[in-house]
N, C-alpha and C positions, 0 to 999 in steps of 0.2 A: 755384172759378170763376175767381178771379184768376190762378191758376197756368195754366189753360187759355188765357186771353187773352194772357198773357206768352209762352207757347210759340208761339201762333199769330202774334203780332207778330214774334217772332224768326225764324220760318220765312219770313214774307213778306220781311223785311229780308234774310235770307240768300239767297233766290232772286233778289232784285234785285241784290245784290252779285255773285252768280254770273254773271248776265247781263252785268253791266258788265265783269267779268273776262274772260268769253269774247269779248265784243265787242273789248275792248282786245287780247286775245291774238291774235285773228284779224287785226286790223289790223297788229299788230306783225309777225306772220308774213309778211303781204303786203309790208310794207316791207322786211323782211329778204330776201325772195325777189326783190323788185325790185332790190335792191342787187347780187344775184348774177347775175340773168338780165335781159338787156335784150331786149324783144320785137323781132322783126325786121320786123314790119309792124303797121299800125294797123287791119287788117281781119281778119276771121276770129276765131279764139280769143283773140288778144291784145286785140282790140277789145272782145270780150265781157268779158274779165277787167278791163280798164280801166273798163268800164261798171259792173261789179259792185263794184269798189273804190269808185268814186264814189258808188254807191248806198249802200254800207255806211257811208261817211263821212257821207252826208246823214242816214241813219237815226241815227247816233251823235249828230249835232248836234241832232236833234229829240228825243233821249232815248229813241228806240225801240231799245233794246239787243238785244232778241230778233231783230228783223229785221236789225240790224247784224251780229250773229253769223251769221245764216243767209246773208246776202249774202257775207260774208267767207269762210265755209266753201265756198260755191259757187265763188267765185273760186279758192280754194286747190285745190279738187278739179279744176277746169278746168286749172289750171297743171300739176297732177300728170299729168292725162290727156294733155296736149299735149306736155309736155317730158320725161315719165318721171321727174320729180323726186319728192321725198318731202315735199311741202309741207303735207300734211294732218296732223292730229293722230295 
């Protein structure tokens, strides 16, 4: 029984660390992409990207790492779709 509880605790800790890593990774990719590409307007896709980035950072600040990663991935996908870049994983 002890062994099962230890394994379960390790799995929970591992998934939390994975979410943190994914959140951080998405935000780092967005920062790297921002250094390469400057949006030409504040409306349309670039405005939505900026909103998603702000959303991801807000989720990270609240500790909601799953939603942080989701918003970051949405922003990266939108960047790829609008610029033809390879911003996603």
